[in-house]
Every structure is written in C-alpha cells, then in structure tokens.
C-alpha positions, 0 to 999 in steps of 0.5 A: 508057827502053825497057822492050823493052832488056834490064837491062844494055843500060839499065845500059849506057846509064848508065853512058855518060852518066855517063863522058860527064857526067864527061869534059864536067866534064873537059873545062870544067876544062880550057878554064878554066885560062889558060896561065901566061905570061897569068895575073897573079900576084895572079890565080894566089893568088886561084885558088891559095885558091879552088881549096884551099877545099872547094866545094860546089857540085861535090860536090853536082852529084856527088852529085845524080848520084849519087841519080839514077843510084842512083834509075835503077838500083832502076827498072831492078832493080824493072824487071829483078825483075818481067819476070823469070819466077819460077822454078817450085817442084816442091816441092809436087807432090813433096810430093803425091808423097811422101804417096802412097807413104806411103800406099801403104807403109802399104796395103802394111804393113798386108798384112805377117803376122806370120811376114813381120816375124820374117824381117825381123827375122832378116834384119837380125840376119845381116846385124849378125852378118856385119859385125861378123865383117867388121869383127873380121877387118879389126881383127886384119889391122890388128893383125897390120900395126901397128908398136907403135914407129911413131908410129901404134902408140905412139899406138893404145896410149893410144888402147886404153888406155880400151878394155876390149881392143885388138881394140874399140878398133881396130875403132873406129878403122877405123869413125871411119876409113871415117866 
C-alpha cells in the first residue's frame, strides 16, 4: 500500500477489493448453475442435498478474507496514528502561569495592612446585608402575589410548615428557583 495516501483512500481501496471479490464469487456461482431443462433429476436431487449440507470451505474462505481485512485495517489504523500529529497541550504552560499568578498574589497580600483587611471585611458584610435586604423584599413581594388557595399556594403552605416563618420559607424557595 502507498504510505502517501490518505487512510480513507486506503480504506476505500480495501472496500472496493472486497466488493469485487464478492461480485466474482457471485458470478462464479451463477455460472455453475445450469438451466433446469438440461439438469438430470438425479443430479438435481444430489445438488440440492449438497447445497443443504453446511459447507466449510466458503465460510473459511470468507473468514480468511475477513481476517485479512481486519489485519489491513489495523495496519492502516496504526499508520494513521503514527502519521497524525498529537495535539499539543497547553496545560504545562497554563500551570506555570497559574503558579506565577499565585506567587504574585502572595507577594501582593504581604503588602496589605490590617486596616485594608478590615475594610474588605466591612465591604463584604455590607454586600451580604444588601443581598439579604433584596431577598427579603423579593420574598415579601412574592408572598403578597401568592394566592393562598391556588395549587402553588397550597403547596407553599405545606412547604413553609417546617420553617420558623413564611418569609424564611419564601426566601429559601426563591433562592432555590433562581439556582
């Protein structure tokens, strides 16, 4: 086989070879049969008996051909894998860059004063309080719009039974919906 060909070309050639052998076998079997009028009835019975008996030769020939095809396929596959360049991973370079970024952050954190840390903590607490206020406002609005005798309202009443208040249940429910 030609190493310069694409693997798909080699596979197509192999498929054409198998098809041509199959057609040759079909034609040979067609030539072996003779018209019905020329066949002796005794020969016809003999031929029918032989045809009904399992023949090992054609199966072994087909098995050998399939084995040859499998070997050729494996050879083509290994050639393709050898000739195909492996994708280059950028993981080592990305890992190196992450390490550098971490080192810079460590060095940068050493320059923080305790006052800066306190300011950051205060800002985080303020954001958390603001988010809590928004969640309470949204939950109150949702509770006001909830119809108590609707299917959702009935379900919510059962759901809220395990909470200290309907507001807490509504906050958790809305958080779960938003993901």
